[in-house]
Backbone as a ProteinNet text record, in pm:
[ID]
protein_1_A
[PRIMARY]
XXXXXXXXXXXXXXXXXXXXXXXXXXXXXXXXXXXXXXXXXXXXXXXXXXXXXXXXXXXXXXXXXXXXXXXXXXXXXXXXXXXXXXXXXXXXXXXXXXXXXXXXXXXXXXXXXXXXXXXXXXXXXXXXXXXXXXXXXXXXXXXXXXXXXXXXXXXXXXXXXXXXXXXXXXXXXXXXXXXXXXXXXXXXXXXXXXXXXXXXXXXXXXXXXXXXXXXXXXXXXXXXXXXXXXXXXXXXXXXXXXXXXXXXXXXXXXXXXXX
[TERTIARY]
-634.8	-622.4	-620.3	-534.8	-533.9	-671.4	-722.9	-852.4	-830.6	-939.7	-927.7	-848.2	-856.8	-783.3	-632.8	-587.9	-444	-390	-471.9	-428.8	-411.9	-504.5	-490.3	-365.4	-336.3	-216.6	-89.8	-89.6	24.1	39.7	-71.1	-65	-10	-55.8	-5.3	143.1	187.6	327.4	419.8	379	469.9	458.2	344.7	325.9	434.2	469.7	572.3	707.7	737.1	865.2	865.2	747.4	739	698.6	594	528.7	622.3	633.2	711.8	860.4	904.3	1047.2	1081.8	1190	1226.7	1275.4	1238.8	1285.2	1423.1	1524.4	1662.1	1694.7	1641.8	1665.4	1547	1520.4	1408.8	1452.8	1411.4	1447.3	1332.1	1331.4	1232	1308.7	1362	1453.4	1390.2	1265.7	1205.8	1185.4	1223.6	1209.2	1065.6	966.4	826.4	763.1	840.9	783.2	719.6	595.8	530.9	600.5	687.5	751.5	884.4	919.8	1046.2	1035.6	914.3	896.8	750.5	722.1	583.3	530.7	400.3	342.1	342.4	350	341.5	475.8	479.1	603.6	660.4	792.4	858.4	925.9	993.4	1041.7	1134.7	1212.7	1306.6	1236.4	1110.9	1034.2	1005.5	1027.1	1003.3	1117.4	1235.9	1351.3	1337.5	1354.8	1339.9	1198.7	1102.8	964	944.8	837.6	800.8	658.2	637.2	501.6	427.5	307.6	227.9	128.7	75.8	-16	-31.5	-73.5	-102.7	-249.9	-318.8	-464.7	-500.9	-607.7	-661.9	-805.3	-840.7	-978.8	-1011.8	-1080.1	-1106.4	-975.9	-950.3	-829.5	-719.3	-738.6	-640.2	-561.6	-430.4	-346	-289.4	-306	-265.1	-164.7	-53.8	45.7	45.7	5.1	-1	132.3	194.7	325.9	315	419.6	418.7	431.3	407.4	416.8	324.9	210.8	103.8	119.6	192.7	202.8	143.7	107.3	53.9	92.6	115.6	136.7	7.3	-36.4	-159.5	-122.4	-156.9	-125.8	-246.9	-253.5	-352.3	-274.9	-296	-210.5	-248.5	-374.2	-414.2	-399.2	-352	-339.2	-214.1	-102.9	24.8	107.9	56.3	134.5	149.8	251.1	272.8	359.6	348.3	439.9	518.9	648.5	731.7	827.4	864.5	957.8	1069.5	1193.3	1307.7	1413.8	1504.4	1621.4	1724.3	1812.7	1917.7	1997.3	2023.4	2099.2	2014	1888.5	1799	1722.9	1698.5	1625.8	1476.1	1410.3	1265.4	1192.4	1267.8	1204.9	1194.3	1219.3	1227.1	1347.5	1408	1524.2	1488.3	1580.6	1557.9	1524.7	1585.3	1565.3	1421.4	1343.1	1203.5	1110.1	1163.5	1077.7	1033.4	905.3	855.6	893.8	910.3	950.7	1034.4	1146.1	1235.7	1270.1	1234.1	1254	1354.2	1453.2	1553.4	1522.6	1497.2	1468.9	1575	1692.7	1800.9	1802.5	1726.6	1725.7	1619.1	1547.2	1445.6	1444.4	1408.8	1381.7	1238	1167.1	1029.5	1024.6	961.5	954.2	812.5	779.2	651.2	680.5	611.6	631.1	499.3	498.1	387.7	256.1	151.1	18.3	-15.7	-145.2	-185.8	-170.3	-156.7	-150.6	-40.3	49.5	142.7	170.2	128.3	146.1	169.3	246.4	275.1	202.3	110.6	21.8	8	-32.3	-71.2	-185.4	-178.8	-280.9	-420.9	-436.2	-568.4	-625.8	-537.4	-584.9	-658.1	-627	-697	-845.8	-878.7	-1019.6	-1094.4	-1022.2	-1085.9	-1079.5	-1014.9	-996.6	-1128.9	-1169.7	-1301.4	-1308.4	-1197.2	-1198.7	-1221.4	-1154.3	-1169.7	-1306.3	-1352.1	-1481.6	-1597	-1577.3	-1685	-1693.1	-1595.7	-1596	-1715.6	-1771.5	-1875.5	-1815.6	-1898.2	-1847.5	-1743.5	-1636.1	-1529.4	-1571.9	-1577.5	-1621.8	-1534	-1409.4	-1318.1	-1306.8	-1382.4	-1372.9	-1445	-1393.3	-1465.3	-1596.9	-1701	-1829.2	-1905.1	-1857.7	-1928.5	-2072.5	-2167.7	-2310.8	-2362.1	-2381.6	-2423	-2561.9	-2651.8	-2785.6	-2781.2	-2706.6	-2694	-2623.9	-2521.9	-2450.8	-2542.4	-2625.4	-2719.4	-2819.3	-2862.6	-2956.7	-2890.4	-2764.8	-2692.3	-2682.9	-2657.1	-2645.1	-2776.6	-2886.8	-3018.6	-3064	-3001.7	-3037.1	-2967.8	-2875.6	-2801.9	-2888.7	-2875.8	-2946.9	-2874.4	-2757.1	-2673.4	-2705.5	-2649.1	-2653.5	-2570.5	-2602.1	-2538	-2386.1	-2333.5	-2188.5	-2122	-2184	-2130.3	-2140.9	-2253.6	-2273	-2170	-2134.6	-2037.7	-1899.4	-1868.1	-1739.2	-1740.1	-1856.4	-1868.2	-1819.5	-1701.8	-1641.6	-1718.8	-1809.4	-1894.3	-2004.8	-2034.5	-2135.9	-2072.4	-1970.7	-1897	-1749.5	-1665	-1523	-1446.5	-1366.1	-1275.1	-1300.2	-1421	-1451.9	-1390.5	-1326.6	-1273.4	-1333.7	-1274.4	-1336.7	-1345.1	-1247.6	-1252	-1368.4	-1374.4	-1478.4	-1616.9	-1623.5	-1752.8	-1813.3	-1737.3	-1788.7	-1807.8	-1710.5	-1716.2	-1827.6	-1853	-1959.9	-2096.4	-2115.1	-2243.6	-2265.9	-2160.7	-2174.5	-2209.2	-2137.9	-2163.7	-2306.1	-2360.2	-2496.3	-2600.8	-2557.5	-2650.8	-2732.6	-2672.8	-2744.2	-2681.4	-2764.2	-2718.3	-2652.8	-2524.9	-2458.8	-2509.7	-2587.5	-2640.6	-2781.4	-2834.4	-2962.6	-2946.7	-3049.7	-3043.7	-3030.8	-2940.6	-2921.2	-3050.6	-3131.1	-3255.9	-3358.6	-3338.6	-3434.7	-3407.6	-3295.5	-3263	-3353.5	-3390.1	-3458.7	-3357.5	-3403	-3307.8	-3223.3	-3284.2	-3210.7	-3102	-3134.1	-3034	-2918.6	-2952	-2846.9	-2757	-2819.1	-2737.7	-2651.4	-2705.5	-2626.8	-2505.2	-2523.1	-2412.2	-2305.5	-2349	-2256.1	-2181.3	-2253.8	-2190	-2093.5	-2127.7	-2036	-1906.3	-1918.1	-1797.6	-1712.6	-1775.7	-1700.8	-1631.8	-1704.1	-1645.8	-1528.8	-1543.8	-1435.9	-1313.7	-1337.4	-1226.3	-1153.7	-1227.6	-1163.8	-1080.2	-1130.3	-1052.7	-926.1	-936.5	-820.1	-714.5	-756.5	-660.1	-577.2	-643.3	-575.2	-489.6	-537	-468.6	-384.9	-415.8	-349.6	-405.6	-510.7	-572	-711.8	-737.9	-868.6	-954	-1086.4	-1171.8	-1153.8	-1169.9	-1150.2	-1250.4	-1374.8	-1475.1	-1524.3	-1531.2	-1578.1	-1482.5	-1405.5	-1322.3	-1220.9	-1221.7	-1133.7	-1153.1	-1274.3	-1303	-1413.5	-1429.8	-1531.6	-1509.2	-1619.6	-1614	-1604.7	-1572.8	-1563.7	-1699.9	-1723.8	-1851.9	-1869.1	-1990.3	-2018.1	-1983.3	-1904.4	-1865.9	-1979.5	-2092.4	-2203.6	-2312.4	-2364.6	-2479.4	-2439.5	-2322	-2273.9	-2366.9	-2463.2	-2559.2	-2518.8	-2431	-2395.7	-2248.1	-2196.2	-2059.8	-2060.9	-1960.1	-1947.5	-1927.1	-1976.8	-1966	-1889.8	-1848.5	-1786.8	-1836.1	-1845.8	-1888.2	-1844	-1815.1	-1781.3	-1905	-1882.7	-1994.5	-1956.8	-2052	-2032.8	-1953.4	-1941.5	-1869.7	-1723.4	-1666.4	-1527	-1506.6	-1616.7	-1611.3	-1527.5	-1542	-1471.5	-1538	-1459.8	-1514	-1579.1	-1701.5	-1777.2	-1792.1	-1782.4	-1793.8	-1912.7	-1991.1	-2110.4	-2160.9	-2251.6	-2317.4	-2457.2	-2488.6	-2621.8	-2733	-2699.6	-2802.3	-2837.3	-2740.8	-2774.1	-2767.5	-2736.4	-2744.1	-2848.8	-2943.7	-3044.9	-3155
-18773.3	-18628.2	-18569.5	-18468.4	-18399.6	-18339.2	-18365	-18311.1	-18196.4	-18132	-18011.7	-18028.5	-18145.8	-18166.6	-18166.9	-18231.4	-18236.3	-18099.6	-18019.3	-17884.6	-17800.9	-17815.7	-17742.4	-17785.7	-17913.9	-17960.6	-17905.5	-17900.9	-17840.9	-17694.8	-17620.8	-17479.5	-17461.9	-17544.9	-17536.9	-17569.7	-17658.7	-17700.8	-17591.7	-17524.9	-17428.4	-17288.4	-17254.9	-17118.4	-17076.2	-17158.3	-17113.6	-17088.1	-17159.4	-17140.6	-17017.5	-16978.3	-16872.8	-16736.5	-16732.3	-16604.9	-16513.5	-16390.1	-16288.2	-16295	-16379.7	-16398.4	-16374.2	-16302.7	-16277.1	-16404.1	-16415.8	-16525.9	-16488.3	-16563.4	-16529.8	-16567.1	-16678.6	-16723	-16807.1	-16803.6	-16880.6	-16940.3	-17064.3	-17133.3	-17221.7	-17253.6	-17344.4	-17453.8	-17552.9	-17649.9	-17738.5	-17781.5	-17877	-17812	-17880	-17821.5	-17782	-17853.2	-17824.5	-17724.2	-17669.1	-17575.2	-17456.3	-17421.7	-17305.7	-17174.2	-17172.8	-17047.9	-17023.4	-17108.9	-17090.1	-16984.3	-16954.9	-16857.3	-16841.4	-16773.9	-16754.4	-16620.3	-16598.1	-16469.1	-16449.8	-16323.6	-16291	-16303.1	-16273.7	-16279.5	-16421.6	-16430	-16560.5	-16575.2	-16686.1	-16724	-16619.9	-16548.4	-16452	-16336.6	-16314.2	-16207.2	-16238.4	-16364.2	-16402.3	-16361.5	-16341.3	-16314.2	-16177.9	-16178.8	-16058.1	-16033.7	-16109.7	-16093.5	-16157.4	-16113.5	-16169.8	-16221.7	-16346.4	-16402.1	-16341.3	-16290.8	-16228.7	-16325.4	-16417.9	-16519.2	-16631.8	-16746.7	-16864	-16896.5	-16916.2	-16935.1	-17058.4	-17128.3	-17236.3	-17202.6	-17241.8	-17232.9	-17365.9	-17452.6	-17585.4	-17657.5	-17692.6	-17765.6	-17673.4	-17542.5	-17444.1	-17391.2	-17369.7	-17310.5	-17180.4	-17072.3	-16939.1	-16883	-16831.1	-16764.7	-16617.7	-16531.7	-16388.3	-16325	-16256.3	-16196.1	-16044.1	-15983.3	-15836.5	-15777.5	-15651.3	-15576.3	-15631.8	-15686.8	-15716.9	-15838.4	-15940.6	-16065	-16180.6	-16286.2	-16405.8	-16529.4	-16639.5	-16770.9	-16849.3	-16905.4	-16985.1	-17125.9	-17225.3	-17362.9	-17453	-17555.8	-17663.1	-17792.8	-17886.4	-18004.2	-18115.1	-18118.6	-18227.6	-18362.6	-18461.7	-18596.5	-18614.1	-18556.7	-18592.1	-18473.2	-18352.7	-18237	-18227.4	-18150.8	-18133.9	-18012.4	-17959.9	-17860.6	-17928.5	-17900.7	-17965.3	-17864.3	-17889.3	-17803.7	-17890.4	-17844.2	-17916.3	-17816.8	-17862.7	-17785.5	-17793.6	-17695	-17702.8	-17832.1	-17894.6	-18019.3	-18142.7	-18126.9	-18242	-18264.8	-18389.6	-18417.4	-18395.5	-18360.2	-18343.7	-18476.3	-18581.3	-18707.6	-18723.5	-18615	-18616	-18530.9	-18554.4	-18474.3	-18326.6	-18238.8	-18095.5	-18062.9	-18135	-18105.4	-18130.3	-18202.3	-18227.9	-18119.7	-18025.2	-17923.2	-17820.6	-17790.3	-17681.6	-17546.5	-17544.2	-17421.1	-17458	-17388.2	-17412.6	-17277.4	-17260.8	-17134.5	-17154.1	-17065.6	-17068.7	-16956.1	-16993.7	-16895.1	-16895.4	-16945	-16949.3	-17078.5	-17084.3	-17206.4	-17305.6	-17273.8	-17362.8	-17353.3	-17464.1	-17465.4	-17512.4	-17448.3	-17485.2	-17519.3	-17631	-17673.6	-17713.5	-17693.4	-17738.3	-17832.3	-17947.9	-18049.5	-18075.9	-18062.9	-18107.4	-18036.2	-18095.8	-18037.2	-17960.8	-17943.7	-17877.6	-17726.3	-17665.6	-17519.7	-17474.3	-17392.8	-17316.4	-17188.8	-17075.7	-16950	-16837.1	-16740.4	-16619.8	-16505.8	-16443.7	-16345.1	-16222.5	-16109.1	-15996.1	-16039.1	-15997.8	-16040.6	-16005.6	-15894.6	-15853.7	-15952.7	-16026.8	-16122.9	-16239.2	-16267.8	-16376.2	-16346	-16221.7	-16185	-16193.9	-16193.5	-16205.1	-16346.8	-16435.9	-16572.2	-16647.1	-16696.8	-16760.9	-16890.9	-16963.6	-17090	-17065.1	-16966.1	-16936.1	-16875.3	-16787	-16722	-16821.6	-16931.2	-17028.6	-17129.6	-17129	-17227.9	-17208.7	-17321.9	-17318.3	-17299.2	-17303.6	-17286.1	-17392.6	-17349.2	-17438	-17507.1	-17639.5	-17712.8	-17687.5	-17649.2	-17628.8	-17483.3	-17395.8	-17253.8	-17220.7	-17122.6	-17070.4	-17009.1	-17026.6	-16970.6	-17050.8	-17172.5	-17257.6	-17280.1	-17266	-17278	-17410.8	-17513.2	-17644.3	-17643.3	-17560.8	-17556	-17498.8	-17391.1	-17333	-17430.6	-17500	-17597.1	-17712.9	-17758.3	-17866.2	-17824.4	-17699.9	-17650.1	-17647	-17608.1	-17609	-17750.6	-17845.7	-17985.4	-18035.6	-18004.3	-18051.8	-17985.1	-17874.5	-17806	-17866.8	-17961.8	-18020.3	-18121.5	-18127.5	-18228.9	-18363.8	-18370.3	-18489.9	-18587.1	-18707.6	-18800.5	-18743.2	-18786.6	-18729	-18738.1	-18856.3	-18872.5	-18779.2	-18760.9	-18669.2	-18525.4	-18490.8	-18354.2	-18318.3	-18413.8	-18385.5	-18350.7	-18400	-18370.5	-18241.1	-18181.2	-18058.3	-17941.9	-17892.2	-17786.6	-17655.7	-17644.7	-17524.9	-17529	-17647.2	-17661.5	-17656.8	-17738.9	-17745.5	-17760.7	-17683.7	-17687.3	-17772.4	-17864.1	-17940.9	-18089.6	-18134.8	-18277.4	-18350.3	-18463.3	-18548.8	-18687.5	-18782.2	-18913.5	-18989.9	-18972.5	-19043.9	-18994.7	-18864.1	-18809.5	-18818.1	-18823.9	-18846.9	-18977.3	-19084.7	-19215.5	-19225	-19176.2	-19190.1	-19105.5	-18986.4	-18901.9	-18962	-19015.4	-19079.7	-19200.2	-19276	-19391.4	-19346.3	-19247.5	-19199.4	-19148.8	-19085.9	-19033	-19138.7	-19257.5	-19363.9	-19335.3	-19263.4	-19220.7	-19286.6	-19330	-19391.8	-19285.1	-19299.3	-19197.5	-19191.9	-19293.3	-19292.9	-19233	-19191	-19120.3	-18982.7	-18933.8	-18794	-18702.2	-18606.8	-18516.6	-18443	-18415.9	-18342.9	-18424.8	-18557.6	-18642	-18647.3	-18593.2	-18596.3	-18500.7	-18540.8	-18448	-18346.2	-18230.9	-18135.1	-18197.5	-18287.7	-18351.6	-18445	-18520.8	-18610.9	-18532.9	-18425.7	-18345	-18282	-18230.3	-18168.1	-18273.2	-18391.3	-18496.3	-18533.9	-18539	-18573	-18464.4	-18338.5	-18226.2	-18221	-18237.7	-18230.9	-18347.5	-18464	-18577.9	-18549.3	-18494	-18462.4	-18358.6	-18255.8	-18151.8	-18208.6	-18288.6	-18346.9	-18437.5	-18520.5	-18611.4	-18534.2	-18431.4	-18354.8	-18276.9	-18219	-18145.5	-18239.9	-18358.8	-18456.5	-18495.1	-18510	-18548.2	-18438.5	-18311.9	-18201.9	-18214.1	-18245.2	-18248.7	-18373.5	-18486.8	-18613.7	-18665.8	-18619.8	-18675.7	-18809.7	-18854.9	-18984.3	-18962.3	-19027.8	-19018.2	-19138.7	-19122.7	-19238.6	-19345.3	-19470.5	-19580.8	-19692.2	-19654.3	-19757	-19824.3	-19748.8	-19808.7	-19787.4	-19681.1	-19648	-19759	-19810.3	-19918.3	-20046.7	-20069.6	-20191.5	-20275	-20260.5	-20338.5	-20487.4	-20559.6	-20703.5	-20741.4	-20647.7	-20677.5	-20655.4	-20720.6	-20700.5	-20554.8	-20504.9	-20368.8	-20357.4	-20257.5	-20245.4	-20199.5	-20159.2	-20113.5	-20219	-20267.4	-20358.6	-20505.5	-20536.6	-20674.8	-20763.7	-20702.9	-20783.2	-20798.8	-20716.5	-20718	-20684.4	-20720.9	-20682.8	-20544.1	-20467.3	-20334.5	-20347.4	-20249.1	-20249.8	-20126.2	-20132	-20016.7	-20010.1	-19888.5	-19869	-19731.1	-19717.1	-19584	-19494.7	-19366.8	-19273.2	-19141.1	-19083.5	-18951.9	-18955.5	-18837.8	-18828.1	-18867	-18843.3	-18878.8	-19022.5	-19098.2	-19239.8	-19259.9	-19168.8	-19183.2	-19294.3	-19382.2	-19498	-19457.2	-19504.4	-19479.9	-19611.6	-19605.8	-19723.9	-19703.6	-19810	-19797.3	-19934.8	-19934.5	-20057.1	-20062.4	-20166	-20173.7	-20201.4	-20243.3	-20273.4	-20151.2	-20094.9	-19984.8	-19846.8	-19840.5	-19712.3	-19717.6	-19805.8	-19819.1	-19715.1
14833.9	14827.7	14967.7	14989	15117.6	15144.6	15265	15304.6	15402	15441.4	15522.1	15648.6	15711.6	15837	15814.2	15706.1	15681.3	15640	15570.9	15535	15660.9	15755.2	15881.3	15956.9	15957.1	16026.3	15960.5	15826.3	15756.7	15796.1	15801.5	15837.5	15978.1	16070.2	16208.4	16216.3	16127.9	16130.9	16077.1	15970.5	15907.6	15967	16027.3	16076.8	16177.1	16278.5	16373.8	16308.9	16200.5	16132.8	16043.1	15995.5	15894.7	15948.5	16029.1	16060.4	16140.2	16090.9	16159.3	16135.3	16042.6	16021.1	15873.9	15846.7	15706.3	15636.6	15511.4	15427.4	15374.9	15415.7	15380.1	15235.9	15191.2	15053.6	15009.3	14880.8	14824.4	14692.3	14668.7	14545	14501.8	14372.5	14315.7	14241.4	14314.7	14252.7	14146.4	14165.8	14072.4	13935.7	13829.5	13695.6	13662	13719.7	13687.6	13782.9	13874.6	13970.8	13899.9	13935.9	13873.3	13905.7	14007	14047.1	13976.7	13881.7	13809.2	13701	13657.4	13550.8	13518.4	13409.9	13370.3	13417.8	13401.1	13438.7	13589.5	13631.9	13772.8	13843	13973.1	14050.1	14052	14055.1	14063.2	14199.6	14219.8	14351.3	14414.3	14334.5	14391.2	14461.3	14427	14492.3	14638.4	14680.4	14818.9	14911.5	14858.8	14943.4	15011.3	15142.6	15221.4	15270.5	15219.1	15263.9	15400.7	15467.9	15597	15588.7	15628.5	15632.5	15751.1	15726.3	15831.9	15894.1	15814.9	15868.8	15768.8	15820.9	15738.6	15756.4	15646.8	15648.7	15568.4	15609.6	15528.7	15490.6	15370.3	15322.8	15255.9	15328.8	15275.2	15248.8	15122.7	15086.2	15033.3	15047.3	15002.5	15122.5	15103.1	15206.2	15151.6	15227.9	15185.5	15285.8	15235.5	15318.1	15279.4	15372.5	15347.8	15386.5	15291.2	15309	15318.9	15368.8	15374.7	15234.5	15224.7	15099.5	14990.6	15036.3	14941.9	14854.5	14900.3	14823.5	14903.5	14833.6	14898.8	14818.9	14890.6	14830.1	14840.6	14731	14726.7	14682.1	14764.3	14727.3	14748.1	14666.6	14679.8	14663.3	14757.8	14763.3	14665.4	14619.5	14531.9	14600.8	14527.3	14581.6	14667.6	14625.2	14687.6	14734.1	14726.2	14766	14916.7	14961.8	15105.8	15132.1	15255.2	15309.8	15422.3	15430.4	15532.3	15593.4	15719.2	15793.2	15848.5	15833.7	15890	15933.7	16018.3	16055.4	15942.7	15932.2	15829.1	15841.8	15730.7	15731.1	15748.4	15789.1	15804.5	15674.6	15638.7	15515	15531.3	15422.5	15421.9	15402.4	15376.6	15340.1	15190	15118.1	14971.8	14933.4	14819.4	14780	14763.7	14799.8	14781	14636.4	14544.3	14402.3	14357.4	14440.6	14405.8	14458.2	14536.1	14597.5	14493.8	14495.6	14412.2	14471.2	14603.8	14671.6	14792.9	14812	14924.5	14986.6	15113.5	15183.8	15297.4	15304.5	15410.7	15508.6	15634.9	15738.6	15847.9	15817.3	15913.5	15991.5	16098.9	16180	16134.9	16030.7	15975.7	15823.7	15762.4	15618.7	15599.2	15508.3	15476.1	15327.8	15295.3	15155.5	15119.1	14992.6	14938.2	14822.9	14822.9	14719.9	14648.6	14517.1	14434.6	14456.5	14398.2	14405.5	14278.7	14250.9	14126.7	14128.9	14247.6	14254.1	14347.7	14297.4	14378.8	14300.7	14357.5	14285.9	14384.1	14339.5	14414.7	14345.8	14417.7	14355.5	14445.7	14388.7	14474.1	14565.9	14691.9	14787.5	14740.3	14671.8	14624.5	14524.2	14456	14356	14420.5	14546.6	14614.1	14628	14649.6	14665	14533.5	14422.8	14291.1	14235.6	14308.3	14258.6	14258.8	14143.9	14132.5	14209.9	14216.6	14292.4	14441.1	14495	14636.9	14665.7	14575.9	14597.1	14591.1	14515.2	14497.7	14610.9	14703.3	14809.8	14903	14946.3	15047.5	15184.8	15290.1	15426.8	15461.4	15525.4	15567.5	15696.8	15696.8	15815.7	15937.3	15916.1	16027.9	16071.5	16007.4	16039.3	16169	16238.6	16354.3	16305	16383.3	16345.8	16241.5	16213.3	16116.8	16163	16071	16101.6	16045.9	16129	16076.7	16013.8	16063.3	16004.4	15863.7	15845.7	15711.5	15617	15667.8	15584.9	15546.8	15640.7	15611.5	15505	15510.1	15408.9	15271.3	15264.1	15136.6	15081.8	15170.8	15129.5	15072.2	15137.4	15094.4	14964.9	14928.9	14804.6	14682.6	14705.9	14594.3	14519.2	14385.9	14308.2	14305.2	14369.3	14363.3	14475.7	14464.6	14576.5	14691.6	14812.6	14929.8	14923.6	14891.8	14888.2	14788.6	14673.3	14572.9	14620.8	14682.6	14731.8	14838.5	14923.3	15028.9	14973	14854.8	14792.8	14713.1	14695.7	14617.9	14704.3	14673.4	14754.9	14747.5	14651	14643.9	14748.8	14799.4	14903.9	15042.2	15063	15189.4	15155.8	15218.3	15185.9	15286.4	15233.8	15317.1	15320.7	15286.7	15294	15175.3	15202.9	15098.8	15109.9	15039.9	15026.7	15158.8	15245.9	15373.8	15458.7	15478.8	15566.7	15504.1	15371.9	15306.3	15355.8	15345.8	15386.2	15536.6	15612.7	15757.5	15819.1	15765.5	15820	15791.7	15671.7	15639.8	15730.8	15755.8	15844.6	15986.1	16036.7	16172.8	16188	16082.6	16087.3	16054.5	16009.4	15974.8	15851.1	15754.3	15633.9	15511.3	15418.3	15294.4	15206.3	15171.5	15089.3	14946.4	14904.6	14768.6	14760.6	14871.1	14868.3	14804.7	14734.3	14690.2	14810.7	14803.3	14916.3	14950.4	14849.4	14871.7	14949.1	14956.6	15027.5	15177.9	15222	15363.9	15441.2	15560.5	15649.6	15700.3	15750.3	15808.3	15917.6	15995.2	16104.3	16050.6	15944	15886.5	15824.8	15754.5	15691.6	15796.6	15902.4	16007.7	16077.6	16101.9	16167.8	16083.8	15952.1	15863	15866.3	15857.1	15859.1	15992.5	16101.5	16232.8	16255.2	16201	16212	16137.9	16015.6	15938.7	16011.8	16065.5	16137	16260.9	16337.9	16459	16425.6	16323	16284.2	16234.9	16155.6	16100.5	16209.6	16302.5	16412	16498.8	16523	16600.3	16525.5	16393.9	16314.4	16313.6	16316.4	16323.9	16451.3	16560.8	16689.9	16708.1	16659	16686.6	16570.7	16448.1	16331.4	16288.7	16356.9	16323.9	16267.1	16156.2	16092	16128.6	16123.4	16152.6	16046.4	16086.7	15993	16014.7	16039.2	16066.3	15938.5	15828.7	15703.6	15587.2	15588.9	15473.9	15447	15324.7	15279.4	15359.6	15407.4	15484.2	15418.7	15290.1	15219.7	15241.4	15265	15288.3	15434.1	15521.3	15664.3	15730.2	15843.9	15912.3	15955.8	15946.2	15991.2	16139.1	16178.6	16319.6	16410.8	16350.4	16432.3	16444	16331.2	16337.5	16331.8	16274	16260.3	16178.2	16110.8	16033.5	15887.4	15841.6	15700	15683.5	15566.4	15532.5	15470	15498.9	15438.8	15288.2	15216.3	15070.9	15023	14897.5	14832.5	14689.2	14636.7	14498.4	14452.7	14322.5	14271.2	14272.4	14292.3	14300.1	14235.2	14164.9	14104.8	13976.7	13914.5	13787.2	13801.5	13918.4	13939.7	13981.4	13996.5	14036.1	14162.3	14257.7	14385.7	14466.5	14524.9	14594.6	14726.5	14745.3	14867.9	14942.6	15074.5	15161.2	15254.4	15272.5	15356	15398.4	15495.4	15539.4	15480.8	15402.3	15340.1	15439.5	15561.2	15659.3	15744	15812.9	15905.4	15842.2	15712.3	15641.7	15530.4	15544.7	15439.9	15459.4
[MASK]
+++++++++++++++++++++++++++++++++++++++++++++++++++++++++++++++++++++++++++++++++++++++++++++++++++++++++++++++++++++++++++++++++++++++++++++++++++++++++++++++++++++++++++++++++++++++++++++++++++++++++++++++++++++++++++++++++++++++++++++++++++++++++++++++++++

């Protein structure tokens, strides 16, 4: 699933092509595109609009348009936003795009994901999913102490709590495992059992890793998908993996130095 760092990179990629420029044409080629019909504005309402800003909130990407409209997208496992010059391929057929925007010297496309909708901007403030999000780890002014306190208030195991977007927005399965490893904390411990220092170290590790990934495009890979290999820190044990939480998302950890 796209995590907060990849959503930020998508926003940075599409913003220069979109912001301040009129949309010359808009289409929803894919038969399953939510913008082909149904309640609310459809794809043709985008033509002639100008994007004013692109915003991320955790794993959500929002494009604010003039005259009171907004695009709200969530990438899920395989969704993406892409930018290309006219005549250049997106890497996927145009017919697979849920949304295709022509800006003259650039084309912007969105493919897949569980959410793509065009709504009045005011509706975003009433959206329960957005309102329920916890602090975004990549946001300016992020408060690690407050975030650590939210984490410690969870009744779940640490790894499960880190994926709860109502507690912290943007963390996915990779950064869950990698942040716990960096902080030296067992992801299967109850989050409430962490000391304030342990919780803050975990939160700060996740934020640091995610911010680095935004800038470089490279995610940490010390434990994720490395089960059976020697721990890169202690070398005393092999890394393990196990499903965790109601979603059975795989967690990776070292049983020796994260005990």
